[in-house]
Biopython code that builds the backbone (N, CA, C, O; Angstrom):
import numpy as np
from Bio.PDB.StructureBuilder import StructureBuilder

atoms = [
    (1, "MET", "N", (-117.183, -2.897, -28.240)),
    (1, "MET", "CA", (-115.855, -2.940, -29.119)),
    (1, "MET", "C", (-115.350, -4.358, -29.314)),
    (1, "MET", "O", (-115.015, -5.001, -28.319)),
    (2, "LYS", "N", (-115.270, -4.890, -30.528)),
    (2, "LYS", "CA", (-114.633, -6.121, -30.620)),
    (2, "LYS", "C", (-113.112, -6.156, -30.459)),
    (2, "LYS", "O", (-112.368, -5.351, -31.019)),
    (3, "LYS", "N", (-112.712, -7.113, -29.680)),
    (3, "LYS", "CA", (-110.943, -7.121, -29.478)),
    (3, "LYS", "C", (-110.224, -8.029, -30.786)),
    (3, "LYS", "O", (-110.415, -9.201, -31.112)),
    (4, "VAL", "N", (-109.395, -7.058, -31.336)),
    (4, "VAL", "CA", (-108.734, -8.156, -32.706)),
    (4, "VAL", "C", (-107.332, -8.551, -31.881)),
    (4, "VAL", "O", (-106.493, -7.972, -31.191)),
    (5, "LEU", "N", (-107.604, -9.896, -32.383)),
    (5, "LEU", "CA", (-105.989, -10.170, -32.321)),
    (5, "LEU", "C", (-105.321, -10.671, -33.437)),
    (5, "LEU", "O", (-105.723, -11.603, -34.135)),
    (6, "TYR", "N", (-104.303, -10.042, -33.592)),
    (6, "TYR", "CA", (-103.660, -10.315, -34.607)),
    (6, "TYR", "C", (-102.053, -11.764, -34.324)),
    (6, "TYR", "O", (-100.937, -11.661, -33.815)),
    (7, "THR", "N", (-102.600, -12.607, -34.797)),
    (7, "THR", "CA", (-101.685, -13.367, -34.534)),
    (7, "THR", "C", (-100.898, -14.022, -35.692)),
    (7, "THR", "O", (-100.372, -15.126, -35.549)),
    (8, "ASP", "N", (-100.836, -13.379, -36.741)),
    (8, "ASP", "CA", (-99.862, -13.832, -37.849)),
    (8, "ASP", "C", (-98.855, -12.749, -37.856)),
    (8, "ASP", "O", (-98.433, -12.473, -38.979)),
    (9, "PHE", "N", (-98.377, -12.078, -36.884)),
    (9, "PHE", "CA", (-97.104, -11.707, -36.792)),
    (9, "PHE", "C", (-96.042, -12.782, -36.253)),
    (9, "PHE", "O", (-96.254, -13.814, -35.617)),
    (10, "GLU", "N", (-94.738, -12.181, -36.735)),
    (10, "GLU", "CA", (-93.811, -13.095, -36.342)),
    (10, "GLU", "C", (-92.828, -12.701, -35.190)),
    (10, "GLU", "O", (-92.442, -11.540, -35.050)),
    (11, "GLY", "N", (-92.506, -13.558, -34.508)),
    (11, "GLY", "CA", (-91.838, -13.065, -33.303)),
    (11, "GLY", "C", (-90.203, -12.567, -33.486)),
    (11, "GLY", "O", (-89.343, -13.059, -34.217)),
    (12, "VAL", "N", (-90.133, -11.750, -32.823)),
    (12, "VAL", "CA", (-88.463, -11.166, -32.777)),
    (12, "VAL", "C", (-87.533, -12.116, -32.905)),
    (12, "VAL", "O", (-86.545, -12.040, -33.636)),
    (13, "ASP", "N", (-87.940, -13.369, -31.932)),
    (13, "ASP", "CA", (-86.919, -14.625, -32.156)),
    (13, "ASP", "C", (-86.722, -15.182, -33.346)),
    (13, "ASP", "O", (-85.612, -15.365, -33.846)),
    (14, "ASN", "N", (-88.063, -15.548, -33.978)),
    (14, "ASN", "CA", (-88.093, -16.075, -35.402)),
    (14, "ASN", "C", (-87.240, -14.853, -36.385)),
    (14, "ASN", "O", (-86.572, -15.288, -37.323)),
    (15, "ILE", "N", (-87.272, -13.658, -36.200)),
    (15, "ILE", "CA", (-86.521, -12.731, -37.306)),
    (15, "ILE", "C", (-85.252, -12.770, -37.085)),
    (15, "ILE", "O", (-84.512, -12.773, -38.069)),
    (16, "ILE", "N", (-84.750, -12.806, -35.918)),
    (16, "ILE", "CA", (-83.250, -12.976, -35.706)),
    (16, "ILE", "C", (-82.611, -14.041, -36.300)),
    (16, "ILE", "O", (-81.622, -14.133, -37.028)),
    (17, "ASN", "N", (-83.663, -15.098, -35.665)),
    (17, "ASN", "CA", (-82.894, -16.601, -36.319)),
    (17, "ASN", "C", (-82.815, -16.581, -38.035)),
    (17, "ASN", "O", (-81.963, -17.177, -38.693)),
    (18, "SER", "N", (-83.855, -15.794, -38.549)),
    (18, "SER", "CA", (-83.504, -15.946, -40.254)),
    (18, "SER", "C", (-82.629, -14.904, -40.492)),
    (18, "SER", "O", (-81.757, -15.043, -41.350)),
    (19, "MET", "N", (-82.715, -14.053, -39.965)),
    (19, "MET", "CA", (-81.395, -12.932, -40.005)),
    (19, "MET", "C", (-80.135, -13.588, -39.719)),
    (19, "MET", "O", (-79.238, -13.264, -40.497)),
    (20, "MET", "N", (-79.818, -14.424, -38.815)),
    (20, "MET", "CA", (-78.662, -14.975, -38.562)),
    (20, "MET", "C", (-78.309, -16.292, -39.781)),
    (20, "MET", "O", (-77.193, -16.777, -39.965)),
    (21, "ASP", "N", (-79.372, -16.615, -40.388)),
    (21, "ASP", "CA", (-79.295, -17.577, -41.481)),
    (21, "ASP", "C", (-78.430, -16.933, -42.788)),
    (21, "ASP", "O", (-78.190, -17.557, -43.822)),
    (22, "ASN", "N", (-78.082, -15.757, -42.548)),
    (22, "ASN", "CA", (-77.766, -15.155, -43.645)),
    (22, "ASN", "C", (-75.915, -15.047, -43.557)),
    (22, "ASN", "O", (-75.372, -14.396, -42.664)),
    (23, "PRO", "N", (-75.387, -15.546, -44.276)),
    (23, "PRO", "CA", (-73.714, -15.901, -44.070)),
    (23, "PRO", "C", (-73.121, -14.494, -43.961)),
    (23, "PRO", "O", (-72.283, -14.270, -43.088)),
    (24, "GLN", "N", (-73.498, -13.583, -44.766)),
    (24, "GLN", "CA", (-72.776, -12.214, -44.939)),
    (24, "GLN", "C", (-72.775, -11.698, -43.788)),
    (24, "GLN", "O", (-71.709, -11.289, -43.327)),
    (25, "LEU", "N", (-74.342, -11.564, -42.823)),
    (25, "LEU", "CA", (-74.336, -11.114, -41.937)),
    (25, "LEU", "C", (-73.445, -11.602, -40.594)),
    (25, "LEU", "O", (-72.843, -10.909, -39.774)),
    (26, "LYS", "N", (-73.601, -13.128, -40.690)),
    (26, "LYS", "CA", (-72.905, -14.066, -39.619)),
    (26, "LYS", "C", (-71.569, -13.443, -39.642)),
    (26, "LYS", "O", (-71.027, -12.985, -38.636)),
    (27, "LYS", "N", (-70.996, -13.441, -40.965)),
    (27, "LYS", "CA", (-69.471, -13.255, -40.851)),
    (27, "LYS", "C", (-69.424, -11.874, -40.413)),
    (27, "LYS", "O", (-68.521, -11.912, -39.576)),
    (28, "ALA", "N", (-69.902, -10.494, -40.469)),
    (28, "ALA", "CA", (-69.852, -9.492, -40.293)),
    (28, "ALA", "C", (-69.906, -9.294, -38.599)),
    (28, "ALA", "O", (-69.133, -8.739, -37.819)),
    (29, "ILE", "N", (-71.211, -10.026, -38.409)),
    (29, "ILE", "CA", (-71.016, -10.157, -36.675)),
    (29, "ILE", "C", (-70.018, -10.718, -36.004)),
    (29, "ILE", "O", (-69.767, -10.213, -34.910)),
    (30, "THR", "N", (-69.065, -12.062, -36.522)),
    (30, "THR", "CA", (-68.315, -12.536, -36.020)),
    (30, "THR", "C", (-66.947, -11.649, -36.116)),
    (30, "THR", "O", (-66.013, -11.686, -35.314)),
    (31, "ARG", "N", (-67.059, -10.780, -37.381)),
    (31, "ARG", "CA", (-65.407, -9.879, -37.517)),
    (31, "ARG", "C", (-65.763, -8.552, -36.341)),
    (31, "ARG", "O", (-64.820, -8.023, -35.753)),
    (32, "THR", "N", (-66.968, -8.173, -36.128)),
    (32, "THR", "CA", (-67.140, -6.989, -35.110)),
    (32, "THR", "C", (-66.820, -7.813, -33.863)),
    (32, "THR", "O", (-65.982, -7.246, -33.162)),
    (33, "ASN", "N", (-67.232, -8.958, -33.392)),
    (33, "ASN", "CA", (-66.899, -9.573, -32.119)),
    (33, "ASN", "C", (-65.578, -9.529, -32.116)),
    (33, "ASN", "O", (-65.108, -8.979, -31.120)),
    (34, "LEU", "N", (-64.679, -9.998, -33.043)),
    (34, "LEU", "CA", (-63.060, -10.189, -33.293)),
    (34, "LEU", "C", (-62.356, -9.077, -33.049)),
    (34, "LEU", "O", (-61.334, -9.111, -32.363)),
    (35, "TYR", "N", (-62.928, -7.746, -33.698)),
    (35, "TYR", "CA", (-62.692, -6.400, -33.434)),
    (35, "TYR", "C", (-62.872, -6.076, -32.030)),
    (35, "TYR", "O", (-62.002, -5.367, -31.525)),
    (36, "ASN", "N", (-63.732, -6.421, -31.385)),
    (36, "ASN", "CA", (-63.822, -5.849, -30.101)),
    (36, "ASN", "C", (-62.891, -6.176, -29.110)),
    (36, "ASN", "O", (-62.603, -5.425, -28.178)),
    (37, "PHE", "N", (-62.202, -7.783, -29.383)),
    (37, "PHE", "CA", (-61.016, -8.076, -28.250)),
    (37, "PHE", "C", (-60.086, -7.367, -29.048)),
    (37, "PHE", "O", (-59.252, -8.258, -29.207)),
    (38, "TRP", "N", (-59.586, -6.250, -29.746)),
    (38, "TRP", "CA", (-58.501, -5.702, -29.908)),
    (38, "TRP", "C", (-57.996, -5.038, -28.514)),
    (38, "TRP", "O", (-56.921, -5.223, -27.944)),
    (39, "ASP", "N", (-58.961, -4.305, -28.175)),
    (39, "ASP", "CA", (-58.591, -3.728, -26.614)),
    (39, "ASP", "C", (-58.031, -4.510, -25.781)),
    (39, "ASP", "O", (-57.127, -4.060, -25.077)),
    (40, "LYS", "N", (-58.376, -5.669, -25.681)),
    (40, "LYS", "CA", (-58.107, -6.657, -24.339)),
    (40, "LYS", "C", (-56.477, -7.218, -24.812)),
    (40, "LYS", "O", (-55.691, -7.602, -23.945)),
    (41, "ILE", "N", (-56.162, -7.206, -26.064)),
    (41, "ILE", "CA", (-54.793, -7.955, -26.275)),
    (41, "ILE", "C", (-53.747, -6.677, -26.400)),
    (41, "ILE", "O", (-52.674, -6.747, -25.801)),
    (42, "ILE", "N", (-54.034, -5.663, -27.084)),
    (42, "ILE", "CA", (-53.455, -4.540, -27.219)),
    (42, "ILE", "C", (-52.500, -3.787, -25.954)),
    (42, "ILE", "O", (-53.046, -3.443, -24.906)),
    (43, "PRO", "N", (-51.096, -3.589, -26.178)),
    (43, "PRO", "CA", (-50.602, -2.455, -24.985)),
    (43, "PRO", "C", (-51.449, -1.179, -24.709)),
    (43, "PRO", "O", (-51.993, -0.395, -25.487)),
    (44, "ALA", "N", (-51.393, -1.219, -23.502)),
    (44, "ALA", "CA", (-52.326, 0.219, -23.076)),
    (44, "ALA", "C", (-51.686, 1.579, -24.005)),
    (44, "ALA", "O", (-52.415, 2.374, -24.599)),
    (45, "LYS", "N", (-50.767, 1.622, -23.992)),
    (45, "LYS", "CA", (-50.150, 3.007, -24.655)),
    (45, "LYS", "C", (-50.612, 2.884, -26.424)),
    (45, "LYS", "O", (-50.595, 3.879, -27.148)),
    (46, "PHE", "N", (-50.966, 1.648, -26.869)),
    (46, "PHE", "CA", (-51.461, 1.858, -28.120)),
    (46, "PHE", "C", (-53.193, 1.764, -28.281)),
    (46, "PHE", "O", (-53.662, 1.735, -29.418)),
    (47, "LYS", "N", (-54.022, 1.723, -27.187)),
    (47, "LYS", "CA", (-55.075, 1.664, -27.166)),
    (47, "LYS", "C", (-55.956, 2.633, -28.228)),
    (47, "LYS", "O", (-56.912, 2.256, -28.907)),
    (48, "ASN", "N", (-55.413, 3.894, -28.186)),
    (48, "ASN", "CA", (-55.859, 5.142, -28.558)),
    (48, "ASN", "C", (-55.050, 5.273, -30.334)),
    (48, "ASN", "O", (-55.528, 5.844, -31.314)),
    (49, "LYS", "N", (-54.220, 4.806, -30.268)),
    (49, "LYS", "CA", (-53.372, 4.595, -31.583)),
    (49, "LYS", "C", (-53.752, 3.476, -32.530)),
    (49, "LYS", "O", (-53.055, 3.383, -33.540)),
    (50, "SER", "N", (-54.523, 2.804, -32.407)),
    (50, "SER", "CA", (-54.911, 1.565, -33.424)),
    (50, "SER", "C", (-56.149, 0.947, -33.215)),
    (50, "SER", "O", (-56.761, 0.996, -32.148)),
    (51, "LYS", "N", (-56.498, 0.406, -34.156)),
    (51, "LYS", "CA", (-58.318, -0.076, -34.288)),
    (51, "LYS", "C", (-58.017, -0.988, -35.535)),
    (51, "LYS", "O", (-57.199, -0.605, -36.371)),
    (52, "PRO", "N", (-58.770, -2.377, -35.688)),
    (52, "PRO", "CA", (-58.740, -3.092, -36.705)),
    (52, "PRO", "C", (-59.748, -2.400, -37.444)),
    (52, "PRO", "O", (-60.805, -2.011, -36.948)),
    (53, "PHE", "N", (-59.325, -2.216, -38.925)),
    (53, "PHE", "CA", (-59.796, -1.758, -39.917)),
    (53, "PHE", "C", (-60.379, -3.096, -40.847)),
    (53, "PHE", "O", (-61.609, -3.130, -40.893)),
    (54, "SER", "N", (-59.743, -4.089, -41.517)),
    (54, "SER", "CA", (-60.644, -4.968, -42.023)),
    (54, "SER", "C", (-59.927, -6.144, -41.821)),
    (54, "SER", "O", (-58.890, -6.247, -41.165)),
    (55, "MET", "N", (-60.737, -7.346, -42.627)),
    (55, "MET", "CA", (-59.809, -8.590, -42.802)),
    (55, "MET", "C", (-59.548, -8.914, -44.321)),
    (55, "MET", "O", (-60.383, -8.581, -45.162)),
    (56, "GLN", "N", (-58.534, -9.483, -44.625)),
    (56, "GLN", "CA", (-58.089, -9.604, -45.901)),
    (56, "GLN", "C", (-58.112, -11.052, -46.560)),
    (56, "GLN", "O", (-58.437, -11.888, -45.717)),
    (57, "TYR", "N", (-57.924, -11.467, -47.510)),
    (57, "TYR", "CA", (-57.908, -13.120, -48.290)),
    (57, "TYR", "C", (-56.631, -13.510, -47.240)),
    (57, "TYR", "O", (-55.723, -12.810, -46.790)),
    (58, "GLY", "N", (-56.940, -14.822, -47.068)),
    (58, "GLY", "CA", (-55.829, -15.692, -46.458)),
    (58, "GLY", "C", (-55.691, -15.459, -45.232)),
    (58, "GLY", "O", (-54.603, -15.885, -44.845)),
    (59, "GLY", "N", (-56.546, -14.771, -44.082)),
    (59, "GLY", "CA", (-56.668, -14.497, -42.823)),
    (59, "GLY", "C", (-55.397, -13.391, -42.451)),
    (59, "GLY", "O", (-54.485, -13.790, -41.727)),
    (60, "VAL", "N", (-55.387, -12.019, -42.969)),
    (60, "VAL", "CA", (-54.707, -11.179, -42.782)),
    (60, "VAL", "C", (-55.577, -9.924, -42.258)),
    (60, "VAL", "O", (-56.333, -9.268, -42.975)),
    (61, "MET", "N", (-55.364, -9.722, -41.012)),
    (61, "MET", "CA", (-56.073, -8.318, -40.265)),
    (61, "MET", "C", (-55.263, -7.250, -40.759)),
    (61, "MET", "O", (-54.034, -7.196, -40.792)),
    (62, "VAL", "N", (-56.016, -6.494, -41.099)),
    (62, "VAL", "CA", (-55.688, -4.806, -41.265)),
    (62, "VAL", "C", (-55.790, -4.253, -39.903)),
    (62, "VAL", "O", (-56.821, -4.415, -39.250)),
    (63, "ILE", "N", (-54.757, -3.599, -39.432)),
    (63, "ILE", "CA", (-54.892, -2.784, -38.311)),
    (63, "ILE", "C", (-54.721, -1.037, -38.671)),
    (63, "ILE", "O", (-53.629, -0.649, -39.088)),
    (64, "ALA", "N", (-55.723, -0.165, -38.503)),
    (64, "ALA", "CA", (-55.307, 1.170, -38.849)),
    (64, "ALA", "C", (-54.296, 1.489, -37.863)),
    (64, "ALA", "O", (-54.222, 0.867, -36.803)),
    (65, "CYS", "N", (-53.504, 2.450, -38.178)),
    (65, "CYS", "CA", (-52.475, 2.953, -36.886)),
    (65, "CYS", "C", (-52.398, 4.434, -37.262)),
    (65, "CYS", "O", (-52.501, 4.903, -38.395)),
    (66, "GLU", "N", (-52.173, 5.173, -35.964)),
    (66, "GLU", "CA", (-52.253, 6.442, -36.242)),
    (66, "GLU", "C", (-51.071, 7.328, -36.890)),
    (66, "GLU", "O", (-51.169, 8.491, -37.282)),
    (67, "ASN", "N", (-49.930, 6.500, -36.907)),
    (67, "ASN", "CA", (-48.854, 7.250, -37.911)),
    (67, "ASN", "C", (-47.675, 6.022, -37.973)),
    (67, "ASN", "O", (-47.659, 5.066, -37.198)),
    (68, "HIS", "N", (-46.837, 6.224, -38.905)),
    (68, "HIS", "CA", (-45.611, 5.188, -39.197)),
    (68, "HIS", "C", (-45.328, 4.781, -37.933)),
    (68, "HIS", "O", (-45.368, 3.554, -37.843)),
    (69, "ILE", "N", (-45.031, 5.392, -36.828)),
    (69, "ILE", "CA", (-43.986, 4.952, -35.720)),
    (69, "ILE", "C", (-45.074, 3.765, -35.089)),
    (69, "ILE", "O", (-44.599, 2.631, -35.034)),
    (70, "VAL", "N", (-46.290, 3.915, -34.679)),
    (70, "VAL", "CA", (-47.094, 3.254, -34.398)),
    (70, "VAL", "C", (-46.859, 1.879, -35.020)),
    (70, "VAL", "O", (-46.333, 0.936, -34.429)),
    (71, "ALA", "N", (-47.257, 1.870, -36.140)),
    (71, "ALA", "CA", (-46.942, 0.710, -37.180)),
    (71, "ALA", "C", (-45.894, -0.010, -37.040)),
    (71, "ALA", "O", (-46.002, -1.232, -37.144)),
    (72, "GLN", "N", (-44.734, 0.549, -36.790)),
    (72, "GLN", "CA", (-43.434, -0.018, -36.782)),
    (72, "GLN", "C", (-42.941, -0.739, -35.273)),
    (72, "GLN", "O", (-42.209, -1.704, -35.053)),
    (73, "GLU", "N", (-43.647, 0.137, -34.405)),
    (73, "GLU", "CA", (-43.808, -0.563, -33.039)),
    (73, "GLU", "C", (-44.586, -1.960, -33.045)),
    (73, "GLU", "O", (-44.014, -3.006, -32.740)),
    (74, "LEU", "N", (-45.851, -1.903, -33.392)),
    (74, "LEU", "CA", (-46.476, -2.603, -33.229)),
    (74, "LEU", "C", (-46.123, -3.830, -34.051)),
    (74, "LEU", "O", (-46.248, -4.884, -33.428)),
    (75, "SER", "N", (-45.741, -3.927, -35.217)),
    (75, "SER", "CA", (-45.110, -4.937, -36.179)),
    (75, "SER", "C", (-44.215, -5.715, -35.308)),
    (75, "SER", "O", (-44.186, -6.941, -35.418)),
    (76, "LEU", "N", (-43.330, -4.967, -34.271)),
    (76, "LEU", "CA", (-42.272, -5.790, -33.505)),
    (76, "LEU", "C", (-43.060, -6.356, -32.496)),
    (76, "LEU", "O", (-42.462, -7.061, -31.684)),
    (77, "TYR", "N", (-44.452, -6.184, -32.344)),
    (77, "TYR", "CA", (-45.086, -7.032, -31.182)),
    (77, "TYR", "C", (-46.001, -8.240, -31.661)),
    (77, "TYR", "O", (-46.603, -9.065, -30.973)),
    (78, "LYS", "N", (-45.906, -8.062, -33.487)),
    (78, "LYS", "CA", (-47.081, -9.147, -34.018)),
    (78, "LYS", "C", (-46.965, -10.314, -33.763)),
    (78, "LYS", "O", (-47.992, -10.939, -34.026)),
    (79, "VAL", "N", (-45.892, -11.108, -33.226)),
    (79, "VAL", "CA", (-46.099, -12.482, -32.819)),
    (79, "VAL", "C", (-46.486, -12.621, -31.601)),
    (79, "VAL", "O", (-47.266, -13.572, -31.548)),
    (80, "ILE", "N", (-46.265, -11.958, -30.202)),
    (80, "ILE", "CA", (-47.210, -11.708, -29.243)),
    (80, "ILE", "C", (-48.492, -11.288, -29.477)),
    (80, "ILE", "O", (-49.328, -11.916, -28.827)),
    (81, "LEU", "N", (-48.900, -10.466, -30.164)),
    (81, "LEU", "CA", (-50.529, -10.071, -30.576)),
    (81, "LEU", "C", (-51.261, -11.361, -31.031)),
    (81, "LEU", "O", (-52.356, -11.773, -30.648)),
    (82, "LEU", "N", (-50.303, -11.972, -32.050)),
    (82, "LEU", "CA", (-51.080, -13.350, -32.505)),
    (82, "LEU", "C", (-51.681, -14.404, -31.426)),
    (82, "LEU", "O", (-52.749, -15.013, -31.382)),
    (83, "LYS", "N", (-50.390, -14.359, -30.458)),
    (83, "LYS", "CA", (-50.657, -15.499, -29.540)),
    (83, "LYS", "C", (-51.451, -15.131, -28.675)),
    (83, "LYS", "O", (-52.124, -16.034, -28.179)),
    (84, "LYS", "N", (-51.678, -13.755, -28.178)),
    (84, "LYS", "CA", (-52.721, -13.322, -27.459)),
    (84, "LYS", "C", (-54.183, -13.448, -27.873)),
    (84, "LYS", "O", (-55.156, -13.673, -27.153)),
    (85, "PHE", "N", (-54.124, -13.250, -29.219)),
    (85, "PHE", "CA", (-55.438, -13.588, -30.141)),
    (85, "PHE", "C", (-56.131, -15.112, -30.168)),
    (85, "PHE", "O", (-57.300, -15.443, -30.366)),
    (86, "GLU", "N", (-55.106, -15.787, -29.927)),
    (86, "GLU", "CA", (-55.507, -17.382, -30.135)),
    (86, "GLU", "C", (-56.744, -17.848, -29.599)),
    (86, "GLU", "O", (-57.433, -18.639, -30.244)),
    (87, "PRO", "N", (-57.114, -17.394, -28.383)),
    (87, "PRO", "CA", (-57.977, -18.089, -27.273)),
    (87, "PRO", "C", (-59.581, -17.274, -28.036)),
    (87, "PRO", "O", (-60.641, -17.893, -28.118)),
    (88, "TYR", "N", (-59.426, -16.044, -28.438)),
    (88, "TYR", "CA", (-60.545, -15.410, -29.013)),
    (88, "TYR", "C", (-60.851, -15.910, -30.233)),
    (88, "TYR", "O", (-62.004, -16.236, -30.512)),
    (89, "LEU", "N", (-59.727, -16.032, -31.176)),
    (89, "LEU", "CA", (-59.872, -16.882, -32.546)),
    (89, "LEU", "C", (-60.553, -18.140, -32.497)),
    (89, "LEU", "O", (-61.546, -18.295, -33.207)),
    (90, "LYS", "N", (-60.105, -19.152, -31.674)),
    (90, "LYS", "CA", (-60.696, -20.494, -31.210)),
    (90, "LYS", "C", (-62.310, -20.315, -31.137)),
    (90, "LYS", "O", (-63.094, -20.776, -31.966)),
    (91, "GLY", "N", (-62.694, -19.479, -29.867)),
    (91, "GLY", "CA", (-63.790, -19.220, -29.860)),
    (91, "GLY", "C", (-64.765, -18.833, -30.601)),
    (91, "GLY", "O", (-65.854, -19.407, -30.580)),
    (92, "LEU", "N", (-64.554, -18.001, -31.213)),
    (92, "LEU", "CA", (-65.225, -17.472, -32.823)),
    (92, "LEU", "C", (-65.028, -18.307, -33.869)),
    (92, "LEU", "O", (-65.567, -18.042, -34.944)),
    (93, "LYS", "N", (-64.312, -19.326, -33.741)),
    (93, "LYS", "CA", (-63.745, -20.186, -35.131)),
    (93, "LYS", "C", (-63.292, -19.208, -36.551)),
    (93, "LYS", "O", (-63.691, -19.301, -37.712)),
    (94, "MET", "N", (-62.425, -18.377, -36.005)),
    (94, "MET", "CA", (-62.040, -17.647, -36.897)),
    (94, "MET", "C", (-60.253, -18.100, -37.231)),
    (94, "MET", "O", (-59.871, -18.855, -36.337)),
    (95, "ASN", "N", (-59.379, -17.876, -38.051)),
    (95, "ASN", "CA", (-58.304, -18.171, -38.355)),
    (95, "ASN", "C", (-57.722, -16.704, -38.690)),
    (95, "ASN", "O", (-58.190, -16.182, -39.702)),
    (96, "VAL", "N", (-56.876, -16.064, -38.050)),
    (96, "VAL", "CA", (-56.060, -14.977, -38.552)),
    (96, "VAL", "C", (-54.388, -15.334, -38.436)),
    (96, "VAL", "O", (-53.731, -15.551, -37.418)),
    (97, "LYS", "N", (-53.993, -15.316, -39.730)),
    (97, "LYS", "CA", (-52.777, -15.941, -39.764)),
    (97, "LYS", "C", (-51.766, -14.525, -39.662)),
    (97, "LYS", "O", (-50.689, -14.843, -39.158)),
    (98, "ASP", "N", (-51.819, -13.379, -39.932)),
    (98, "ASP", "CA", (-50.920, -12.584, -40.179)),
    (98, "ASP", "C", (-51.819, -10.910, -39.792)),
    (98, "ASP", "O", (-52.952, -10.619, -40.176)),
    (99, "LEU", "N", (-51.021, -10.164, -39.065)),
    (99, "LEU", "CA", (-51.510, -8.882, -39.009)),
    (99, "LEU", "C", (-50.587, -7.778, -39.795)),
    (99, "LEU", "O", (-49.357, -7.832, -39.785)),
    (100, "LYS", "N", (-51.310, -6.814, -40.445)),
    (100, "LYS", "CA", (-50.626, -5.958, -41.131)),
    (100, "LYS", "C", (-51.014, -4.404, -40.769)),
    (100, "LYS", "O", (-52.221, -4.171, -40.839)),
    (101, "PHE", "N", (-50.447, -3.667, -40.518)),
    (101, "PHE", "CA", (-50.410, -2.231, -39.936)),
    (101, "PHE", "C", (-50.152, -1.479, -40.574)),
    (101, "PHE", "O", (-49.066, -1.414, -41.151)),
    (102, "ASP", "N", (-51.343, -0.427, -40.703)),
    (102, "ASP", "CA", (-51.423, 0.430, -42.151)),
    (102, "ASP", "C", (-51.679, 1.792, -41.517)),
    (102, "ASP", "O", (-52.794, 1.928, -41.015)),
    (103, "PRO", "N", (-50.842, 2.819, -41.455)),
    (103, "PRO", "CA", (-51.176, 4.281, -41.306)),
    (103, "PRO", "C", (-52.211, 4.852, -42.082)),
    (103, "PRO", "O", (-53.077, 5.601, -41.630)),
    (104, "LYS", "N", (-52.096, 4.452, -43.373)),
    (104, "LYS", "CA", (-53.039, 4.929, -44.331)),
    (104, "LYS", "C", (-54.388, 4.995, -43.935)),
    (104, "LYS", "O", (-55.093, 5.993, -44.079)),
    (105, "LYS", "N", (-54.790, 3.792, -43.373)),
    (105, "LYS", "CA", (-56.111, 4.067, -43.042)),
    (105, "LYS", "C", (-56.889, 4.294, -41.929)),
    (105, "LYS", "O", (-58.076, 4.132, -41.644)),
    (106, "TRP", "N", (-55.714, 4.794, -41.266)),
    (106, "TRP", "CA", (-56.395, 5.873, -40.033)),
    (106, "TRP", "C", (-56.981, 6.958, -40.381)),
    (106, "TRP", "O", (-56.647, 7.845, -41.166)),
    (107, "GLU", "N", (-58.567, 6.706, -39.244)),
    (107, "GLU", "CA", (-59.532, 7.999, -39.489)),
    (107, "GLU", "C", (-59.867, 8.153, -37.954)),
    (107, "GLU", "O", (-60.076, 7.217, -37.182)),
    (108, "MET", "N", (-59.884, 9.601, -37.624)),
    (108, "MET", "CA", (-60.603, 9.432, -36.352)),
    (108, "MET", "C", (-61.779, 10.247, -36.416)),
    (108, "MET", "O", (-62.559, 10.281, -35.465)),
]
sb = StructureBuilder()
sb.init_structure("model")
sb.init_model(0)
sb.init_chain("A")
sb.init_seg("    ")
for serial, (resi, resn, name, xyz) in enumerate(atoms, 1):
    if name == "N":
        sb.init_residue(resn, " ", resi, " ")
    sb.init_atom(name, np.array(xyz, "f"), 0.0, 1.0, " ", f" {name:<3s}", serial, name[0])
structure = sb.get_structure()
């Protein structure tokens, strides 16, 4: 039996590189990475009561909160949270100017 060599297949690294050229996919991955840092900056008592939800125009990050009380308390921490986010934002080359805490976006 003759061995068949398939040399016209594209390598995985080429496929990933071509996917990363898509600006929307690149933006989504960057945002996901940013959202993953939320647990590193948030006080421990809020880890299960808040999570990043979306980004709005102008660098506003929307945070879903379990209830109005959590949203109010986190709003008091806003300046501290933005300061803690700075190193991660620089690494990801992103700009978050404000945090909006919204209990209406909460889903578990």
